[in-house]
N, CA, C and O atoms as a DFTB+ gen file, in Angstrom:
272 C
 N C O
     1  1      34.487     -37.743     -76.278
     2  2      35.113     -36.709     -75.480
     3  2      36.633     -36.897     -75.587
     4  3      37.145     -37.994     -75.368
     5  1      37.331     -35.837     -75.920
     6  2      38.783     -35.939     -76.058
     7  2      39.463     -35.810     -74.686
     8  3      38.831     -35.456     -73.690
     9  1      40.745     -36.101     -74.667
    10  2      41.500     -36.103     -73.413
    11  2      41.530     -34.722     -72.757
    12  3      41.473     -34.613     -71.532
    13  1      41.621     -33.670     -73.570
    14  2      41.678     -32.318     -73.000
    15  2      40.366     -31.965     -72.301
    16  3      40.380     -31.397     -71.210
    17  1      39.245     -32.296     -72.918
    18  2      37.953     -32.030     -72.279
    19  2      37.821     -32.799     -70.966
    20  3      37.300     -32.274     -69.982
    21  1      38.287     -34.026     -70.957
    22  2      38.241     -34.855     -69.754
    23  2      39.103     -34.236     -68.654
    24  3      38.690     -34.153     -67.498
    25  1      40.291     -33.809     -69.030
    26  2      41.196     -33.179     -68.079
    27  2      40.620     -31.855     -67.565
    28  3      40.697     -31.560     -66.373
    29  1      40.045     -31.064     -68.470
    30  2      39.427     -29.796     -68.067
    31  2      38.291     -30.022     -67.074
    32  3      38.124     -29.246     -66.133
    33  1      37.519     -31.069     -67.278
    34  2      36.404     -31.358     -66.372
    35  2      36.909     -31.643     -64.956
    36  3      36.303     -31.204     -63.978
    37  1      38.002     -32.367     -64.850
    38  2      38.572     -32.652     -63.532
    39  2      39.136     -31.389     -62.891
    40  3      38.989     -31.177     -61.687
    41  1      39.779     -30.555     -63.698
    42  2      40.337     -29.305     -63.175
    43  2      39.219     -28.380     -62.727
    44  3      39.349     -27.716     -61.699
    45  1      38.129     -28.321     -63.469
    46  2      36.992     -27.473     -63.098
    47  2      36.417     -27.921     -61.760
    48  3      36.047     -27.086     -60.934
    49  1      36.341     -29.214     -61.540
    50  2      35.859     -29.710     -60.246
    51  2      36.774     -29.275     -59.118
    52  3      36.298     -28.890     -58.050
    53  1      38.089     -29.329     -59.339
    54  2      39.039     -28.861     -58.330
    55  2      38.880     -27.364     -58.095
    56  3      38.896     -26.908     -56.951
    57  1      38.727     -26.603     -59.168
    58  2      38.565     -25.150     -59.051
    59  2      37.309     -24.820     -58.256
    60  3      37.328     -23.927     -57.409
    61  1      36.233     -25.523     -58.519
    62  2      34.985     -25.275     -57.785
    63  2      35.136     -25.587     -56.298
    64  3      34.608     -24.863     -55.454
    65  1      35.851     -26.656     -55.981
    66  2      36.039     -26.979     -54.570
    67  2      36.920     -25.941     -53.885
    68  3      36.692     -25.619     -52.719
    69  1      37.915     -25.415     -54.580
    70  2      38.752     -24.351     -54.023
    71  2      37.932     -23.080     -53.845
    72  3      38.071     -22.386     -52.838
    73  1      37.080     -22.772     -54.815
    74  2      36.250     -21.565     -54.728
    75  2      35.252     -21.649     -53.584
    76  3      34.924     -20.631     -52.975
    77  1      34.763     -22.848     -53.284
    78  2      33.837     -23.001     -52.169
    79  2      34.527     -22.757     -50.840
    80  3      33.923     -22.225     -49.909
    81  1      35.808     -23.149     -50.749
    82  2      36.565     -22.922     -49.520
    83  2      36.765     -21.439     -49.255
    84  3      36.577     -20.966     -48.134
    85  1      37.152     -20.704     -50.306
    86  2      37.415     -19.276     -50.159
    87  2      37.015     -18.578     -51.445
    88  3      37.712     -18.685     -52.454
    89  1      35.906     -17.872     -51.419
    90  2      35.372     -17.242     -52.627
    91  2      36.125     -15.981     -53.024
    92  3      35.844     -15.403     -54.074
    93  1      37.078     -15.543     -52.202
    94  2      37.845     -14.342     -52.563
    95  2      39.016     -14.676     -53.476
    96  3      39.682     -13.766     -53.970
    97  1      39.281     -15.941     -53.710
    98  2      40.403     -16.335     -54.552
    99  2      40.103     -16.029     -56.010
   100  3      39.043     -16.384     -56.526
   101  1      41.032     -15.379     -56.657
   102  2      40.982     -15.182     -58.098
   103  2      41.734     -16.322     -58.774
   104  3      42.178     -17.265     -58.119
   105  1      41.868     -16.224     -60.073
   106  2      42.483     -17.334     -60.799
   107  2      43.955     -17.515     -60.440
   108  3      44.466     -18.633     -60.511
   109  1      44.645     -16.449     -60.058
   110  2      46.060     -16.588     -59.692
   111  2      46.228     -17.380     -58.403
   112  3      47.092     -18.253     -58.317
   113  1      45.411     -17.082     -57.408
   114  2      45.493     -17.831     -56.157
   115  2      44.986     -19.258     -56.328
   116  3      45.482     -20.177     -55.676
   117  1      44.011     -19.443     -57.193
   118  2      43.526     -20.797     -57.483
   119  2      44.640     -21.609     -58.134
   120  3      44.801     -22.792     -57.833
   121  1      45.418     -20.978     -59.032
   122  2      46.549     -21.659     -59.656
   123  2      47.558     -22.097     -58.606
   124  3      48.091     -23.204     -58.673
   125  1      47.820     -21.223     -57.631
   126  2      48.745     -21.577     -56.548
   127  2      48.216     -22.752     -55.726
   128  3      48.976     -23.643     -55.348
   129  1      46.924     -22.748     -55.454
   130  2      46.324     -23.853     -54.706
   131  2      46.405     -25.164     -55.485
   132  3      46.639     -26.225     -54.906
   133  1      46.212     -25.086     -56.791
   134  2      46.316     -26.292     -57.612
   135  2      47.748     -26.825     -57.617
   136  3      47.966     -28.037     -57.617
   137  1      48.723     -25.912     -57.622
   138  2      50.125     -26.349     -57.565
   139  2      50.416     -27.065     -56.259
   140  3      51.158     -28.047     -56.243
   141  1      49.840     -26.584     -55.163
   142  2      50.023     -27.260     -53.873
   143  2      49.374     -28.634     -53.861
   144  3      49.808     -29.530     -53.137
   145  1      48.324     -28.796     -54.674
   146  2      47.645     -30.094     -54.776
   147  2      48.270     -30.964     -55.872
   148  3      47.690     -31.973     -56.274
   149  1      49.455     -30.568     -56.354
   150  2      50.219     -31.315     -57.347
   151  2      49.528     -31.389     -58.701
   152  3      49.706     -32.360     -59.436
   153  1      48.746     -30.376     -59.035
   154  2      48.143     -30.266     -60.360
   155  2      48.718     -29.007     -61.004
   156  3      48.085     -27.951     -61.012
   157  1      49.914     -29.137     -61.537
   158  2      50.628     -27.982     -62.065
   159  2      50.116     -27.665     -63.461
   160  3      50.097     -28.521     -64.345
   161  1      49.701     -26.415     -63.640
   162  2      49.264     -25.936     -64.946
   163  2      49.433     -24.427     -64.977
   164  3      49.640     -23.802     -63.937
   165  1      49.349     -23.853     -66.132
   166  2      49.567     -22.431     -66.293
   167  2      48.373     -21.593     -65.859
   168  3      47.237     -22.063     -65.801
   169  1      48.679     -20.323     -65.554
   170  2      47.619     -19.390     -65.157
   171  2      46.638     -19.154     -66.284
   172  3      45.452     -18.948     -66.027
   173  1      47.097     -19.178     -67.530
   174  2      46.205     -18.930     -68.659
   175  2      45.111     -19.989     -68.756
   176  3      43.956     -19.670     -69.041
   177  1      45.473     -21.243     -68.520
   178  2      44.474     -22.324     -68.577
   179  2      43.456     -22.167     -67.452
   180  3      42.253     -22.313     -67.667
   181  1      43.951     -21.869     -66.248
   182  2      43.044     -21.690     -65.112
   183  2      42.147     -20.483     -65.348
   184  3      40.956     -20.524     -65.039
   185  1      42.709     -19.412     -65.893
   186  2      41.915     -18.211     -66.186
   187  2      40.825     -18.528     -67.204
   188  3      39.681     -18.102     -67.045
   189  1      41.178     -19.273     -68.247
   190  2      40.195     -19.635     -69.274
   191  2      39.075     -20.475     -68.680
   192  3      37.901     -20.231     -68.958
   193  1      39.425     -21.457     -67.868
   194  2      38.406     -22.326     -67.275
   195  2      37.516     -21.556     -66.304
   196  3      36.305     -21.773     -66.265
   197  1      38.109     -20.661     -65.526
   198  2      37.307     -19.845     -64.605
   199  2      36.357     -18.942     -65.384
   200  3      35.184     -18.813     -65.033
   201  1      36.867     -18.320     -66.440
   202  2      36.048     -17.416     -67.240
   203  2      34.903     -18.169     -67.919
   204  3      33.765     -17.701     -67.907
   205  1      35.194     -19.329     -68.509
   206  2      34.169     -20.107     -69.202
   207  2      33.084     -20.604     -68.256
   208  3      31.938     -20.783     -68.668
   209  1      33.432     -20.829     -66.996
   210  2      32.476     -21.354     -66.024
   211  2      31.993     -20.292     -65.052
   212  3      31.349     -20.609     -64.052
   213  1      32.302     -19.030     -65.339
   214  2      31.862     -17.870     -64.549
   215  2      32.212     -18.024     -63.073
   216  3      31.377     -17.798     -62.197
   217  1      33.445     -18.407     -62.815
   218  2      33.943     -18.529     -61.454
   219  2      34.870     -17.346     -61.194
   220  3      36.031     -17.353     -61.604
   221  1      34.355     -16.344     -60.520
   222  2      35.094     -15.117     -60.297
   223  2      35.310     -14.902     -58.809
   224  3      34.616     -15.475     -57.970
   225  1      36.282     -14.067     -58.505
   226  2      36.543     -13.670     -57.130
   227  2      35.371     -12.840     -56.626
   228  3      34.760     -12.094     -57.392
   229  1      35.056     -12.964     -55.347
   230  2      33.928     -12.221     -54.792
   231  2      34.311     -10.808     -54.372
   232  3      33.456     -10.048     -53.916
   233  1      35.576     -10.448     -54.518
   234  2      36.012      -9.101     -54.158
   235  2      35.568      -8.145     -55.255
   236  3      35.823      -8.374     -56.437
   237  1      34.905      -7.080     -54.849
   238  2      34.418      -6.085     -55.794
   239  2      35.516      -5.073     -56.090
   240  3      36.270      -4.677     -55.202
   241  1      35.592      -4.668     -57.330
   242  2      36.538      -3.636     -57.714
   243  2      35.920      -2.275     -57.457
   244  3      34.698      -2.128     -57.406
   245  1      36.776      -1.292     -57.298
   246  2      36.263       0.059     -57.112
   247  2      35.681       0.571     -58.426
   248  3      36.015       0.064     -59.497
   249  1      34.821       1.562     -58.344
   250  2      34.204       2.115     -59.556
   251  2      35.248       2.707     -60.472
   252  3      35.109       2.643     -61.693
   253  1      36.296       3.284     -59.903
   254  2      37.338       3.897     -60.701
   255  2      38.078       2.832     -61.518
   256  3      38.405       3.068     -62.681
   257  1      38.339       1.695     -60.939
   258  2      39.032       0.627     -61.647
   259  2      38.194       0.078     -62.791
   260  3      38.736      -0.344     -63.812
   261  1      36.900       0.080     -62.629
   262  2      36.009      -0.427     -63.669
   263  2      35.888       0.530     -64.834
   264  3      35.591       0.097     -65.948
   265  1      36.111       1.823     -64.617
   266  2      35.974       2.811     -65.678
   267  2      37.152       2.794     -66.640
   268  3      37.005       3.203     -67.791
   269  1      38.310       2.334     -66.201
   270  2      39.493       2.375     -67.065
   271  2      39.589       1.186     -67.958
   272  3      40.531       1.078     -68.743
């Protein structure tokens, strides 16, 4: 296992714990929470990890937003 995979695994655990606290958080708010926990990383990395692990915000989009 390389260092990046190891680091990603720890970040995923943090993301899951944040998602359990508040399931309405999207990847941008999760990034802010990670920064407060002194784990500074870019939104793109958090977005990729959330997408790969199917961790999405529980807020539903309107039908109109989904059509565009």
